Residue frames as a rotation matrix with the C-alpha (Angstrom) as fourth column:
MET 1
0.642 0.550 -0.535 -13.84
0.624 -0.779 -0.053 -60.75
-0.446 -0.300 -0.843 -15.42
ILE 2
-0.147 -0.606 0.782 -12.62
0.883 -0.437 -0.173 -57.74
0.446 0.665 0.599 -17.41
LYS 3
0.422 0.199 -0.885 -11.85
0.622 -0.773 0.123 -54.32
-0.659 -0.602 -0.450 -15.95
LEU 4
0.116 -0.305 0.945 -11.44
0.862 -0.442 -0.249 -51.32
0.494 0.843 0.212 -18.23
VAL 5
0.223 -0.141 -0.965 -9.80
0.660 -0.707 0.255 -48.11
-0.718 -0.693 -0.065 -17.00
SER 6
0.098 -0.092 0.991 -10.15
0.895 -0.428 -0.129 -45.10
0.436 0.899 0.040 -19.29
LYS 7
0.016 -0.214 -0.977 -8.48
0.704 -0.691 0.163 -41.90
-0.710 -0.690 0.140 -18.09
GLY 8
0.333 0.180 0.926 -9.31
0.853 -0.476 -0.214 -38.68
0.402 0.861 -0.312 -19.92
TYR 9
-0.491 -0.543 -0.681 -7.54
0.707 -0.705 0.053 -35.33
-0.509 -0.456 0.730 -19.71
PHE 10
0.300 0.775 0.556 -9.86
0.934 -0.356 -0.009 -32.39
0.191 0.522 -0.831 -20.38
ASN 11
-0.684 -0.315 0.658 -9.61
0.215 -0.949 -0.230 -28.63
0.697 -0.016 0.717 -20.65
GLU 12
-0.924 0.269 -0.272 -11.21
0.239 -0.147 -0.960 -27.03
-0.298 -0.952 0.072 -17.60
ASP 13
-0.537 0.746 -0.393 -14.06
-0.737 -0.642 -0.211 -25.57
-0.410 0.176 0.895 -19.65
LYS 14
-0.249 0.420 -0.873 -15.03
-0.702 0.543 0.462 -29.04
0.667 0.727 0.159 -20.99
VAL 15
-0.971 -0.239 -0.019 -15.17
-0.159 0.702 -0.695 -31.00
0.179 -0.671 -0.719 -17.72
GLU 16
-0.508 0.839 0.193 -18.84
-0.401 -0.032 -0.916 -30.39
-0.762 -0.543 0.353 -16.86
GLU 17
0.226 0.548 -0.805 -19.95
-0.972 0.067 -0.227 -31.17
-0.070 0.834 0.548 -20.41
ALA 18
-0.475 -0.488 -0.733 -17.93
-0.541 0.818 -0.194 -34.39
0.694 0.304 -0.652 -20.33
ILE 19
-0.950 0.153 0.272 -19.46
-0.175 0.458 -0.872 -35.41
-0.258 -0.876 -0.408 -17.00
LYS 20
-0.077 0.984 -0.158 -22.93
-0.740 -0.163 -0.652 -34.88
-0.668 0.066 0.741 -18.46
ILE 21
0.202 0.086 -0.976 -22.16
-0.881 0.450 -0.143 -37.14
0.427 0.889 0.167 -21.45
TYR 22
-0.773 -0.547 -0.322 -20.50
-0.327 0.778 -0.537 -39.75
0.544 -0.310 -0.780 -19.21
SER 23
-0.664 0.594 0.453 -23.60
-0.505 0.090 -0.858 -39.73
-0.551 -0.799 0.240 -17.00
GLU 24
0.373 0.816 -0.442 -25.83
-0.887 0.174 -0.429 -40.68
-0.273 0.552 0.788 -19.91
LEU 25
-0.031 -0.486 -0.873 -23.33
-0.673 0.656 -0.341 -43.31
0.739 0.577 -0.348 -21.06
ALA 26
-0.918 -0.361 0.163 -23.08
-0.348 0.538 -0.768 -44.83
0.190 -0.762 -0.619 -17.58
THR 27
-0.287 0.897 0.335 -26.85
-0.718 0.029 -0.695 -44.90
-0.634 -0.440 0.636 -17.05
LYS 28
0.561 0.519 -0.644 -27.40
-0.826 0.396 -0.401 -46.81
0.047 0.757 0.651 -20.30
SER 29
-0.182 -0.741 -0.647 -24.35
-0.595 0.607 -0.527 -49.06
0.783 0.288 -0.551 -19.94
ARG 30
-0.773 -0.101 0.626 -25.29
-0.619 0.331 -0.712 -50.19
-0.135 -0.938 -0.318 -16.42
LYS 31
0.222 0.954 0.202 -28.48
-0.777 0.299 -0.554 -51.67
-0.589 -0.034 0.808 -17.88
GLU 32
0.181 -0.214 -0.960 -26.54
-0.856 0.445 -0.261 -53.93
0.483 0.869 -0.103 -20.26
GLU 33
0.994 0.110 -0.010 -26.28
-0.098 0.923 0.373 -57.65
0.050 -0.369 0.928 -19.63
GLY 34
0.505 -0.848 -0.164 -22.85
0.769 0.528 -0.361 -58.50
0.392 0.056 0.918 -18.27
CYS 35
-0.041 -0.487 0.872 -22.10
-0.109 -0.866 -0.488 -55.05
0.993 -0.115 -0.018 -16.85
ILE 36
0.057 -0.038 -0.998 -20.92
0.901 0.432 0.035 -55.40
0.430 -0.901 0.059 -13.26
ALA 37
0.265 -0.019 -0.964 -19.87
0.614 -0.767 0.184 -51.78
-0.743 -0.641 -0.191 -12.65
TYR 38
-0.015 -0.214 0.977 -19.60
0.881 -0.464 -0.088 -48.57
0.472 0.859 0.196 -14.68
ASN 39
0.673 0.230 -0.703 -18.38
0.668 -0.597 0.444 -45.59
-0.318 -0.768 -0.556 -12.67
LEU 40
0.394 -0.504 0.768 -16.80
0.393 -0.663 -0.637 -42.21
0.831 0.553 -0.063 -13.35
TYR 41
0.455 -0.364 -0.813 -14.17
0.836 -0.142 0.531 -40.77
-0.308 -0.921 0.240 -11.01
GLN 42
0.781 -0.260 0.568 -12.67
0.054 -0.878 -0.476 -37.30
0.622 0.402 -0.672 -10.86
ASP 43
-0.112 -0.929 -0.352 -9.09
0.705 0.175 -0.688 -36.83
0.701 -0.325 0.635 -9.68
THR 44
0.653 0.421 -0.630 -9.05
0.758 -0.382 0.529 -35.10
-0.018 -0.823 -0.568 -6.28
SER 45
0.008 -0.721 -0.693 -5.97
0.468 -0.610 0.639 -33.01
-0.883 -0.330 0.333 -7.07
ASP 46
-0.906 -0.244 -0.345 -6.71
-0.181 -0.513 0.839 -32.24
-0.382 0.823 0.421 -10.73
LYS 47
-0.122 0.989 0.085 -10.39
-0.141 0.068 -0.988 -31.75
-0.982 -0.133 0.131 -11.57
THR 48
0.191 0.164 -0.968 -9.65
-0.941 -0.248 -0.228 -31.94
-0.277 0.955 0.107 -15.31
VAL 49
-0.792 -0.458 -0.404 -8.80
-0.540 0.834 0.114 -35.65
0.285 0.308 -0.908 -15.06
LEU 50
0.240 0.912 0.334 -11.81
-0.934 0.311 -0.176 -37.97
-0.264 -0.269 0.926 -15.34
THR 51
-0.826 -0.535 -0.180 -11.47
-0.560 0.816 0.146 -41.76
0.068 0.222 -0.973 -15.16
MET 52
0.373 0.916 -0.146 -14.14
-0.906 0.394 0.156 -44.25
0.200 0.075 0.977 -16.16
ILE 53
-0.794 -0.547 0.265 -13.70
-0.596 0.787 -0.159 -47.64
-0.122 -0.284 -0.951 -14.50
GLU 54
0.256 0.871 -0.419 -15.82
-0.932 0.338 0.132 -50.40
0.257 0.357 0.898 -15.97
GLU 55
-0.684 -0.394 0.614 -16.20
-0.535 0.843 -0.055 -54.02
-0.496 -0.366 -0.788 -14.95
TRP 56
0.153 0.674 -0.723 -17.61
-0.969 0.247 0.025 -56.64
0.196 0.696 0.691 -17.31
GLU 57
0.710 0.217 0.670 -18.31
-0.442 0.878 0.184 -60.35
-0.549 -0.427 0.719 -16.97
ASN 58
0.148 -0.664 0.733 -16.12
0.578 0.660 0.481 -61.24
-0.803 0.353 0.481 -19.97
GLU 59
-0.754 -0.562 -0.339 -14.65
0.050 -0.564 0.824 -59.98
-0.655 0.605 0.454 -23.22
GLU 60
-0.675 0.550 0.493 -17.72
0.709 0.296 0.640 -60.96
0.206 0.781 -0.589 -25.23
VAL 61
0.396 0.866 -0.303 -20.09
0.913 -0.407 0.031 -58.70
-0.096 -0.289 -0.952 -23.29
LEU 62
-0.051 -0.498 -0.866 -17.50
0.233 -0.849 0.475 -55.89
-0.971 -0.178 0.159 -23.45
GLU 63
-0.935 -0.295 0.197 -17.43
0.234 -0.094 0.968 -56.26
-0.267 0.951 0.157 -27.23
THR 64
-0.175 0.952 0.251 -21.24
0.946 0.092 0.312 -56.21
0.274 0.292 -0.916 -27.32
HIS 65
0.369 0.244 -0.897 -21.13
0.649 -0.758 0.061 -52.99
-0.665 -0.604 -0.438 -25.26
ARG 66
-0.521 -0.698 -0.492 -18.75
0.102 -0.623 0.776 -51.40
-0.848 0.354 0.395 -27.77
ASN 67
-0.924 0.207 0.323 -21.31
0.348 0.101 0.932 -52.07
0.160 0.973 -0.166 -30.51
THR 68
-0.084 0.933 -0.349 -24.31
0.910 -0.071 -0.409 -50.51
-0.406 -0.352 -0.843 -28.77
GLU 69
0.327 0.322 0.888 -25.93
0.733 -0.680 -0.024 -47.41
0.597 0.659 -0.458 -30.20
HIS 70
0.997 0.080 -0.025 -25.25
0.076 -0.750 0.658 -45.35
0.034 -0.657 -0.753 -27.06
PHE 71
0.316 -0.948 -0.034 -21.55
0.452 0.119 0.884 -46.27
-0.834 -0.295 0.466 -27.09
LYS 72
-0.237 -0.415 0.878 -21.19
0.967 -0.011 0.256 -45.45
-0.096 0.910 0.404 -30.78
THR 73
0.481 0.508 0.714 -22.98
0.571 -0.800 0.184 -42.13
0.665 0.319 -0.675 -30.28
LEU 74
0.997 0.070 0.037 -21.65
0.015 -0.626 0.779 -40.87
0.078 -0.776 -0.625 -26.94
VAL 75
0.453 -0.890 -0.051 -18.00
0.638 0.283 0.716 -42.00
-0.623 -0.357 0.696 -26.94
PRO 76
-0.114 -0.522 0.845 -17.09
0.937 -0.340 -0.084 -39.91
0.332 0.782 0.528 -30.01
ILE 77
0.667 0.380 0.641 -18.56
0.156 -0.912 0.379 -36.86
0.729 -0.153 -0.668 -28.25
VAL 78
0.912 -0.389 -0.130 -16.39
0.122 -0.045 0.992 -37.49
-0.391 -0.920 0.006 -25.19
LYS 79
0.163 -0.900 0.404 -13.36
0.920 0.286 0.267 -37.99
-0.356 0.328 0.875 -27.45
SER 80
0.156 -0.051 0.986 -14.00
0.691 -0.708 -0.146 -34.62
0.706 0.704 -0.076 -29.07
LEU 81
0.880 0.280 0.383 -13.98
-0.061 -0.735 0.675 -32.92
0.471 -0.618 -0.630 -25.64
ARG 82
0.827 -0.560 -0.042 -10.74
0.199 0.223 0.954 -34.33
-0.526 -0.798 0.296 -24.25
LYS 83
0.489 -0.763 -0.422 -7.13
-0.844 -0.536 -0.010 -33.37
-0.219 0.362 -0.906 -24.92
SER 84
-0.403 -0.616 -0.676 -5.77
-0.667 0.704 -0.244 -36.91
0.627 0.353 -0.695 -24.54
SER 85
0.629 0.637 0.446 -6.50
-0.776 0.473 0.418 -40.23
0.056 -0.608 0.792 -22.89
ASP 86
-0.708 -0.706 -0.019 -5.09
-0.697 0.702 -0.150 -43.51
0.119 -0.092 -0.989 -21.61
LEU 87
0.503 0.858 -0.102 -6.89
-0.833 0.513 0.208 -46.84
0.231 -0.020 0.973 -21.87
ASN 88
-0.754 -0.654 0.059 -6.03
-0.644 0.718 -0.265 -50.04
0.131 -0.238 -0.962 -20.07
VAL 89
0.460 0.842 -0.281 -8.00
-0.738 0.539 0.406 -53.30
0.493 0.021 0.870 -20.20
TYR 90
-0.597 -0.648 0.474 -7.31
-0.801 0.446 -0.399 -55.87
0.047 -0.618 -0.785 -17.47
LYS 91
0.250 0.639 -0.728 -8.36
-0.314 0.764 0.563 -59.45
0.916 0.088 0.392 -16.96
LEU 92
0.575 0.052 0.817 -8.73
-0.818 0.071 0.571 -60.97
-0.028 -0.996 0.083 -13.52
VAL 93
0.017 -0.647 -0.762 -5.91
-0.457 0.673 -0.581 -63.40
0.889 0.358 -0.285 -12.77
LEU 94
-0.859 -0.260 -0.442 -6.31
0.252 0.537 -0.805 -64.05
0.446 -0.803 -0.396 -9.00
């Protein structure tokens, strides 16, 4: 199992737009084979921090996800809205 944690830092005026794009991305991604979970979280003390936490069956389905049309279209839009980001990819060990 693979878990991906993508934390984005946004200007306050871009947060709602980012949530809208993430919503479309999540809706389409959840329908993909091998997607276990695809959820967006907002920091409770800093509303400009949005974190997408994804769970995939394996690295192969994650790579397939990264090559979908919706990923290639929507992720660059999110990237254009955020100031910076952190990305961590984890594999289940226990």
